[in-house]
PyMOL Python script that loads the backbone (N, CA, C, O; Angstrom):
from pymol import cmd

cmd.read_pdbstr("""\
ATOM      1  N   MET A   1      81.380 115.112 186.921  1.00  0.00           N
ATOM      2  CA  MET A   1      81.718 116.581 186.661  1.00  0.00           C
ATOM      3  C   MET A   1      79.897 116.674 185.901  1.00  0.00           C
ATOM      4  O   MET A   1      79.148 115.899 185.306  1.00  0.00           O
ATOM      5  N   SER A   2      79.875 117.455 186.163  1.00  0.00           N
ATOM      6  CA  SER A   2      77.866 118.722 185.686  1.00  0.00           C
ATOM      7  C   SER A   2      77.522 118.381 184.953  1.00  0.00           C
ATOM      8  O   SER A   2      76.995 117.387 185.451  1.00  0.00           O
ATOM      9  N   GLU A   3      77.286 118.320 183.851  1.00  0.00           N
ATOM     10  CA  GLU A   3      76.597 118.281 181.805  1.00  0.00           C
ATOM     11  C   GLU A   3      76.705 119.953 181.781  1.00  0.00           C
ATOM     12  O   GLU A   3      77.328 120.289 180.774  1.00  0.00           O
ATOM     13  N   GLN A   4      76.338 120.960 182.486  1.00  0.00           N
ATOM     14  CA  GLN A   4      76.857 122.429 182.787  1.00  0.00           C
ATOM     15  C   GLN A   4      77.938 122.104 182.362  1.00  0.00           C
ATOM     16  O   GLN A   4      78.029 122.084 181.134  1.00  0.00           O
ATOM     17  N   ARG A   5      79.017 121.774 183.073  1.00  0.00           N
ATOM     18  CA  ARG A   5      80.406 122.299 183.349  1.00  0.00           C
ATOM     19  C   ARG A   5      80.525 121.602 181.270  1.00  0.00           C
ATOM     20  O   ARG A   5      80.643 122.336 180.289  1.00  0.00           O
ATOM     21  N   ARG A   6      80.462 120.490 181.268  1.00  0.00           N
ATOM     22  CA  ARG A   6      80.778 119.845 180.178  1.00  0.00           C
ATOM     23  C   ARG A   6      81.138 120.410 179.101  1.00  0.00           C
ATOM     24  O   ARG A   6      82.109 120.573 178.363  1.00  0.00           O
ATOM     25  N   VAL A   7      79.548 120.780 179.294  1.00  0.00           N
ATOM     26  CA  VAL A   7      78.843 121.361 177.843  1.00  0.00           C
ATOM     27  C   VAL A   7      79.872 123.172 177.647  1.00  0.00           C
ATOM     28  O   VAL A   7      80.187 123.682 176.571  1.00  0.00           O
ATOM     29  N   GLU A   8      80.198 123.817 179.234  1.00  0.00           N
ATOM     30  CA  GLU A   8      81.238 124.907 179.335  1.00  0.00           C
ATOM     31  C   GLU A   8      82.335 124.380 178.709  1.00  0.00           C
ATOM     32  O   GLU A   8      82.808 125.051 177.792  1.00  0.00           O
ATOM     33  N   LEU A   9      82.685 123.674 178.898  1.00  0.00           N
ATOM     34  CA  LEU A   9      84.190 122.823 178.027  1.00  0.00           C
ATOM     35  C   LEU A   9      83.815 122.954 176.986  1.00  0.00           C
ATOM     36  O   LEU A   9      84.741 123.084 176.185  1.00  0.00           O
ATOM     37  N   TRP A  10      82.792 122.989 176.535  1.00  0.00           N
ATOM     38  CA  TRP A  10      82.920 121.847 174.658  1.00  0.00           C
ATOM     39  C   TRP A  10      83.009 123.665 174.045  1.00  0.00           C
ATOM     40  O   TRP A  10      83.722 124.178 173.183  1.00  0.00           O
ATOM     41  N   LEU A  11      82.068 124.173 174.839  1.00  0.00           N
ATOM     42  CA  LEU A  11      82.378 125.687 174.070  1.00  0.00           C
ATOM     43  C   LEU A  11      83.109 126.768 173.846  1.00  0.00           C
ATOM     44  O   LEU A  11      83.268 127.616 172.968  1.00  0.00           O
ATOM     45  N   ASN A  12      83.596 126.429 175.127  1.00  0.00           N
ATOM     46  CA  ASN A  12      85.464 127.245 175.166  1.00  0.00           C
ATOM     47  C   ASN A  12      86.086 126.450 174.151  1.00  0.00           C
ATOM     48  O   ASN A  12      87.045 126.970 173.580  1.00  0.00           O
ATOM     49  N   LYS A  13      85.818 125.556 173.885  1.00  0.00           N
ATOM     50  CA  LYS A  13      87.026 124.139 173.200  1.00  0.00           C
ATOM     51  C   LYS A  13      86.317 125.185 171.878  1.00  0.00           C
ATOM     52  O   LYS A  13      86.911 126.259 171.783  1.00  0.00           O
ATOM     53  N   ALA A  14      85.400 125.036 171.094  1.00  0.00           N
ATOM     54  CA  ALA A  14      84.618 125.482 169.785  1.00  0.00           C
ATOM     55  C   ALA A  14      84.990 127.141 169.790  1.00  0.00           C
ATOM     56  O   ALA A  14      85.635 127.808 168.980  1.00  0.00           O
ATOM     57  N   ARG A  15      84.564 127.374 170.574  1.00  0.00           N
ATOM     58  CA  ARG A  15      85.031 129.476 170.841  1.00  0.00           C
ATOM     59  C   ARG A  15      87.057 129.499 170.188  1.00  0.00           C
ATOM     60  O   ARG A  15      87.646 130.200 169.364  1.00  0.00           O
ATOM     61  N   GLU A  16      87.625 128.018 171.362  1.00  0.00           N
ATOM     62  CA  GLU A  16      88.748 128.179 170.629  1.00  0.00           C
ATOM     63  C   GLU A  16      89.443 127.640 169.274  1.00  0.00           C
ATOM     64  O   GLU A  16      90.616 127.912 169.021  1.00  0.00           O
ATOM     65  N   LEU A  17      88.778 126.996 168.574  1.00  0.00           N
ATOM     66  CA  LEU A  17      88.819 126.776 166.992  1.00  0.00           C
ATOM     67  C   LEU A  17      88.751 127.690 166.690  1.00  0.00           C
ATOM     68  O   LEU A  17      89.562 128.340 166.031  1.00  0.00           O
ATOM     69  N   GLU A  18      87.762 127.980 167.092  1.00  0.00           N
ATOM     70  CA  GLU A  18      87.608 129.150 165.275  1.00  0.00           C
ATOM     71  C   GLU A  18      88.194 130.646 165.053  1.00  0.00           C
ATOM     72  O   GLU A  18      88.252 131.245 163.979  1.00  0.00           O
ATOM     73  N   ASN A  19      88.613 131.103 166.321  1.00  0.00           N
ATOM     74  CA  ASN A  19      89.689 131.618 166.876  1.00  0.00           C
ATOM     75  C   ASN A  19      91.465 131.419 166.194  1.00  0.00           C
ATOM     76  O   ASN A  19      92.359 132.254 166.060  1.00  0.00           O
ATOM     77  N   ARG A  20      91.415 129.901 165.871  1.00  0.00           N
ATOM     78  CA  ARG A  20      92.454 129.857 165.378  1.00  0.00           C
ATOM     79  C   ARG A  20      92.148 129.274 163.836  1.00  0.00           C
ATOM     80  O   ARG A  20      92.897 129.254 162.860  1.00  0.00           O
ATOM     81  N   GLY A  21      91.261 128.975 163.930  1.00  0.00           N
ATOM     82  CA  GLY A  21      90.889 129.163 161.943  1.00  0.00           C
ATOM     83  C   GLY A  21      90.846 130.833 161.887  1.00  0.00           C
ATOM     84  O   GLY A  21      91.100 131.371 160.809  1.00  0.00           O
ATOM     85  N   HIS A  22      90.638 131.357 162.635  1.00  0.00           N
ATOM     86  CA  HIS A  22      89.904 132.921 161.787  1.00  0.00           C
ATOM     87  C   HIS A  22      91.743 133.463 161.762  1.00  0.00           C
ATOM     88  O   HIS A  22      91.937 134.483 161.102  1.00  0.00           O
ATOM     89  N   ASP A  23      93.045 132.801 162.457  1.00  0.00           N
ATOM     90  CA  ASP A  23      94.301 133.001 162.301  1.00  0.00           C
ATOM     91  C   ASP A  23      94.477 132.575 161.722  1.00  0.00           C
ATOM     92  O   ASP A  23      95.335 133.210 161.109  1.00  0.00           O
ATOM     93  N   CYS A  24      94.159 131.030 160.879  1.00  0.00           N
ATOM     94  CA  CYS A  24      94.133 130.322 159.996  1.00  0.00           C
ATOM     95  C   CYS A  24      94.550 131.064 158.449  1.00  0.00           C
ATOM     96  O   CYS A  24      95.498 131.158 157.671  1.00  0.00           O
ATOM     97  N   TYR A  25      92.618 131.660 158.681  1.00  0.00           N
ATOM     98  CA  TYR A  25      92.678 132.209 157.625  1.00  0.00           C
ATOM     99  C   TYR A  25      94.033 133.730 157.347  1.00  0.00           C
ATOM    100  O   TYR A  25      94.811 133.828 156.397  1.00  0.00           O
ATOM    101  N   GLU A  26      93.906 134.552 158.357  1.00  0.00           N
ATOM    102  CA  GLU A  26      93.900 135.580 158.303  1.00  0.00           C
ATOM    103  C   GLU A  26      96.126 134.993 157.500  1.00  0.00           C
ATOM    104  O   GLU A  26      96.757 135.336 156.500  1.00  0.00           O
ATOM    105  N   ASP A  27      96.348 134.329 158.340  1.00  0.00           N
ATOM    106  CA  ASP A  27      97.933 133.469 157.316  1.00  0.00           C
ATOM    107  C   ASP A  27      98.305 133.626 156.216  1.00  0.00           C
ATOM    108  O   ASP A  27      99.353 134.113 155.793  1.00  0.00           O
ATOM    109  N   ALA A  28      96.889 132.945 155.383  1.00  0.00           N
ATOM    110  CA  ALA A  28      96.398 132.174 155.083  1.00  0.00           C
ATOM    111  C   ALA A  28      96.233 133.467 153.444  1.00  0.00           C
ATOM    112  O   ALA A  28      96.700 133.147 152.351  1.00  0.00           O
ATOM    113  N   ALA A  29      95.396 135.022 153.717  1.00  0.00           N
ATOM    114  CA  ALA A  29      95.526 135.614 153.276  1.00  0.00           C
ATOM    115  C   ALA A  29      96.746 136.022 153.128  1.00  0.00           C
ATOM    116  O   ALA A  29      96.976 136.264 151.943  1.00  0.00           O
ATOM    117  N   GLN A  30      97.764 136.232 153.920  1.00  0.00           N
ATOM    118  CA  GLN A  30      98.427 137.500 153.541  1.00  0.00           C
ATOM    119  C   GLN A  30      99.344 136.654 152.717  1.00  0.00           C
ATOM    120  O   GLN A  30     100.252 137.474 152.580  1.00  0.00           O
ATOM    121  N   LYS A  31      99.852 135.323 151.908  1.00  0.00           N
ATOM    122  CA  LYS A  31     100.602 135.027 151.065  1.00  0.00           C
ATOM    123  C   LYS A  31      99.671 134.721 150.546  1.00  0.00           C
ATOM    124  O   LYS A  31      99.790 133.639 149.971  1.00  0.00           O
ATOM    125  N   ALA A  32      98.500 135.290 150.439  1.00  0.00           N
ATOM    126  CA  ALA A  32      97.990 134.496 148.933  1.00  0.00           C
ATOM    127  C   ALA A  32      98.306 135.686 147.648  1.00  0.00           C
ATOM    128  O   ALA A  32      98.026 136.881 147.554  1.00  0.00           O
ATOM    129  N   LYS A  33      99.048 134.690 146.710  1.00  0.00           N
ATOM    130  CA  LYS A  33      98.619 135.589 144.938  1.00  0.00           C
ATOM    131  C   LYS A  33      97.778 136.351 145.057  1.00  0.00           C
ATOM    132  O   LYS A  33      97.981 137.394 145.678  1.00  0.00           O
ATOM    133  N   GLU A  34      97.262 136.228 144.817  1.00  0.00           N
ATOM    134  CA  GLU A  34      95.878 136.820 144.301  1.00  0.00           C
ATOM    135  C   GLU A  34      95.051 137.136 145.248  1.00  0.00           C
ATOM    136  O   GLU A  34      94.838 136.727 146.389  1.00  0.00           O
ATOM    137  N   SER A  35      94.282 138.575 144.031  1.00  0.00           N
ATOM    138  CA  SER A  35      93.080 140.001 144.889  1.00  0.00           C
ATOM    139  C   SER A  35      91.729 138.856 145.229  1.00  0.00           C
ATOM    140  O   SER A  35      91.167 138.960 146.319  1.00  0.00           O
ATOM    141  N   GLU A  36      91.251 137.749 144.199  1.00  0.00           N
ATOM    142  CA  GLU A  36      90.514 137.208 145.310  1.00  0.00           C
ATOM    143  C   GLU A  36      91.033 135.949 146.284  1.00  0.00           C
ATOM    144  O   GLU A  36      90.722 135.837 147.470  1.00  0.00           O
ATOM    145  N   GLU A  37      91.611 135.324 145.779  1.00  0.00           N
ATOM    146  CA  GLU A  37      91.777 134.962 146.358  1.00  0.00           C
ATOM    147  C   GLU A  37      92.503 134.956 148.083  1.00  0.00           C
ATOM    148  O   GLU A  37      92.827 133.918 148.661  1.00  0.00           O
ATOM    149  N   THR A  38      92.666 136.615 148.780  1.00  0.00           N
ATOM    150  CA  THR A  38      92.779 136.829 149.362  1.00  0.00           C
ATOM    151  C   THR A  38      91.941 137.881 150.172  1.00  0.00           C
ATOM    152  O   THR A  38      92.298 138.385 151.237  1.00  0.00           O
ATOM    153  N   ASP A  39      90.657 138.157 149.437  1.00  0.00           N
ATOM    154  CA  ASP A  39      88.907 138.733 149.569  1.00  0.00           C
ATOM    155  C   ASP A  39      88.474 137.599 150.053  1.00  0.00           C
ATOM    156  O   ASP A  39      87.816 137.567 151.093  1.00  0.00           O
ATOM    157  N   CYS A  40      88.910 136.080 149.082  1.00  0.00           N
ATOM    158  CA  CYS A  40      88.155 134.827 149.917  1.00  0.00           C
ATOM    159  C   CYS A  40      88.473 134.868 151.130  1.00  0.00           C
ATOM    160  O   CYS A  40      87.747 135.463 151.926  1.00  0.00           O
ATOM    161  N   LEU A  41      89.877 134.108 151.613  1.00  0.00           N
ATOM    162  CA  LEU A  41      90.171 134.118 152.533  1.00  0.00           C
ATOM    163  C   LEU A  41      90.491 135.111 153.826  1.00  0.00           C
ATOM    164  O   LEU A  41      91.189 134.633 154.720  1.00  0.00           O
ATOM    165  N   LYS A  42      90.070 136.304 153.944  1.00  0.00           N
ATOM    166  CA  LYS A  42      89.616 137.120 154.169  1.00  0.00           C
ATOM    167  C   LYS A  42      88.569 137.622 154.944  1.00  0.00           C
ATOM    168  O   LYS A  42      88.535 138.025 156.107  1.00  0.00           O
ATOM    169  N   PHE A  43      87.697 137.516 154.045  1.00  0.00           N
ATOM    170  CA  PHE A  43      85.991 136.225 154.918  1.00  0.00           C
ATOM    171  C   PHE A  43      85.963 135.533 154.951  1.00  0.00           C
ATOM    172  O   PHE A  43      84.791 135.188 155.096  1.00  0.00           O
ATOM    173  N   ARG A  44      86.933 134.336 154.894  1.00  0.00           N
ATOM    174  CA  ARG A  44      86.397 133.060 155.988  1.00  0.00           C
ATOM    175  C   ARG A  44      86.504 133.752 157.446  1.00  0.00           C
ATOM    176  O   ARG A  44      85.654 133.818 158.334  1.00  0.00           O
ATOM    177  N   ALA A  45      88.253 134.405 157.386  1.00  0.00           N
ATOM    178  CA  ALA A  45      89.053 134.831 158.785  1.00  0.00           C
ATOM    179  C   ALA A  45      87.758 135.461 159.626  1.00  0.00           C
ATOM    180  O   ALA A  45      87.309 135.213 160.745  1.00  0.00           O
ATOM    181  N   ALA A  46      87.363 136.391 158.572  1.00  0.00           N
ATOM    182  CA  ALA A  46      86.031 136.897 159.898  1.00  0.00           C
ATOM    183  C   ALA A  46      85.063 136.009 159.800  1.00  0.00           C
ATOM    184  O   ALA A  46      84.902 135.648 160.966  1.00  0.00           O
ATOM    185  N   GLN A  47      84.458 135.539 159.265  1.00  0.00           N
ATOM    186  CA  GLN A  47      82.895 134.502 159.625  1.00  0.00           C
ATOM    187  C   GLN A  47      83.483 133.899 160.866  1.00  0.00           C
ATOM    188  O   GLN A  47      83.099 134.294 161.966  1.00  0.00           O
ATOM    189  N   GLU A  48      84.766 132.584 160.702  1.00  0.00           N
ATOM    190  CA  GLU A  48      84.807 132.792 162.252  1.00  0.00           C
ATOM    191  C   GLU A  48      85.113 132.989 163.521  1.00  0.00           C
ATOM    192  O   GLU A  48      85.229 132.434 164.614  1.00  0.00           O
ATOM    193  N   LEU A  49      85.236 134.443 162.700  1.00  0.00           N
ATOM    194  CA  LEU A  49      84.857 135.813 164.172  1.00  0.00           C
ATOM    195  C   LEU A  49      83.600 135.854 165.054  1.00  0.00           C
ATOM    196  O   LEU A  49      83.450 136.098 166.251  1.00  0.00           O
ATOM    197  N   VAL A  50      82.712 135.521 164.027  1.00  0.00           N
ATOM    198  CA  VAL A  50      81.537 135.382 163.845  1.00  0.00           C
ATOM    199  C   VAL A  50      81.047 134.378 165.363  1.00  0.00           C
ATOM    200  O   VAL A  50      80.607 134.323 166.511  1.00  0.00           O
ATOM    201  N   HIS A  51      81.510 133.813 164.310  1.00  0.00           N
ATOM    202  CA  HIS A  51      81.191 132.498 164.927  1.00  0.00           C
ATOM    203  C   HIS A  51      81.678 131.823 166.368  1.00  0.00           C
ATOM    204  O   HIS A  51      81.203 131.036 167.186  1.00  0.00           O
ATOM    205  N   ALA A  52      82.966 132.629 166.195  1.00  0.00           N
ATOM    206  CA  ALA A  52      83.546 132.970 167.336  1.00  0.00           C
ATOM    207  C   ALA A  52      82.146 133.867 168.714  1.00  0.00           C
ATOM    208  O   ALA A  52      81.930 133.545 169.882  1.00  0.00           O
ATOM    209  N   LYS A  53      81.548 134.909 167.931  1.00  0.00           N
ATOM    210  CA  LYS A  53      81.036 135.512 168.968  1.00  0.00           C
ATOM    211  C   LYS A  53      79.965 134.937 169.037  1.00  0.00           C
ATOM    212  O   LYS A  53      79.475 135.169 170.142  1.00  0.00           O
ATOM    213  N   ILE A  54      79.179 134.151 168.294  1.00  0.00           N
ATOM    214  CA  ILE A  54      78.134 133.670 168.659  1.00  0.00           C
ATOM    215  C   ILE A  54      78.241 132.341 169.634  1.00  0.00           C
ATOM    216  O   ILE A  54      77.177 132.033 170.171  1.00  0.00           O
ATOM    217  N   ILE A  55      79.500 131.430 169.966  1.00  0.00           N
ATOM    218  CA  ILE A  55      79.818 130.194 170.683  1.00  0.00           C
ATOM    219  C   ILE A  55      79.549 131.192 171.982  1.00  0.00           C
ATOM    220  O   ILE A  55      78.941 130.656 172.908  1.00  0.00           O
ATOM    221  N   GLN A  56      80.095 133.178 172.234  1.00  0.00           N
ATOM    222  CA  GLN A  56      80.095 132.920 173.338  1.00  0.00           C
ATOM    223  C   GLN A  56      79.103 134.318 173.969  1.00  0.00           C
ATOM    224  O   GLN A  56      79.185 135.138 174.883  1.00  0.00           O
ATOM    225  N   LYS A  57      78.607 134.141 173.378  1.00  0.00           N
ATOM    226  CA  LYS A  57      76.597 134.448 173.906  1.00  0.00           C
ATOM    227  C   LYS A  57      75.939 133.453 174.315  1.00  0.00           C
ATOM    228  O   LYS A  57      75.224 133.617 175.304  1.00  0.00           O
ATOM    229  N   ILE A  58      76.014 131.823 173.508  1.00  0.00           N
ATOM    230  CA  ILE A  58      75.909 130.291 174.184  1.00  0.00           C
ATOM    231  C   ILE A  58      76.477 130.548 175.609  1.00  0.00           C
ATOM    232  O   ILE A  58      75.824 130.463 176.649  1.00  0.00           O
ATOM    233  N   TYR A  59      77.318 130.757 175.539  1.00  0.00           N
ATOM    234  CA  TYR A  59      78.625 130.750 176.470  1.00  0.00           C
ATOM    235  C   TYR A  59      77.767 131.962 177.939  1.00  0.00           C
ATOM    236  O   TYR A  59      77.461 131.782 179.118  1.00  0.00           O
ATOM    237  N   ASP A  60      77.697 132.903 177.154  1.00  0.00           N
ATOM    238  CA  ASP A  60      76.747 133.799 178.821  1.00  0.00           C
ATOM    239  C   ASP A  60      76.348 132.921 178.833  1.00  0.00           C
ATOM    240  O   ASP A  60      76.794 131.923 179.398  1.00  0.00           O
ATOM    241  N   ARG A  61      74.873 133.071 177.887  1.00  0.00           N
ATOM    242  CA  ARG A  61      73.306 133.033 177.985  1.00  0.00           C
ATOM    243  C   ARG A  61      73.502 131.399 179.644  1.00  0.00           C
ATOM    244  O   ARG A  61      72.651 131.281 180.526  1.00  0.00           O
ATOM    245  N   LEU A  62      74.594 130.618 179.559  1.00  0.00           N
ATOM    246  CA  LEU A  62      73.990 129.404 179.903  1.00  0.00           C
ATOM    247  C   LEU A  62      74.902 129.178 181.163  1.00  0.00           C
ATOM    248  O   LEU A  62      74.917 128.142 181.828  1.00  0.00           O
ATOM    249  N   LYS A  63      75.818 130.534 181.440  1.00  0.00           N
ATOM    250  CA  LYS A  63      76.381 131.296 182.667  1.00  0.00           C
ATOM    251  C   LYS A  63      75.444 131.428 183.713  1.00  0.00           C
ATOM    252  O   LYS A  63      75.451 131.012 184.872  1.00  0.00           O
ATOM    253  N   GLU A  64      74.461 132.238 182.924  1.00  0.00           N
ATOM    254  CA  GLU A  64      73.281 133.226 183.275  1.00  0.00           C
ATOM    255  C   GLU A  64      72.453 132.620 184.833  1.00  0.00           C
ATOM    256  O   GLU A  64      71.497 133.236 185.303  1.00  0.00           O
TER     257      GLU A  64
END
""", "prot")
cmd.dss("prot")
cmd.show_as("cartoon", "prot")
cmd.util.cbc("prot")
cmd.orient("prot")
């Protein structure tokens, strides 16, 4: 397997983990009892999506 293919696989895995993290934080936010907790968890969920987009940009550049 080529080095580029290995990097692509790792980037896909990283993006998948960020998306799962987003889902986890969203679920936790829905279960939170305090608004401060909800706000913090929703912020963390949004950050996971930012990370996933960054990983996607790196992946796209690699494929060029």
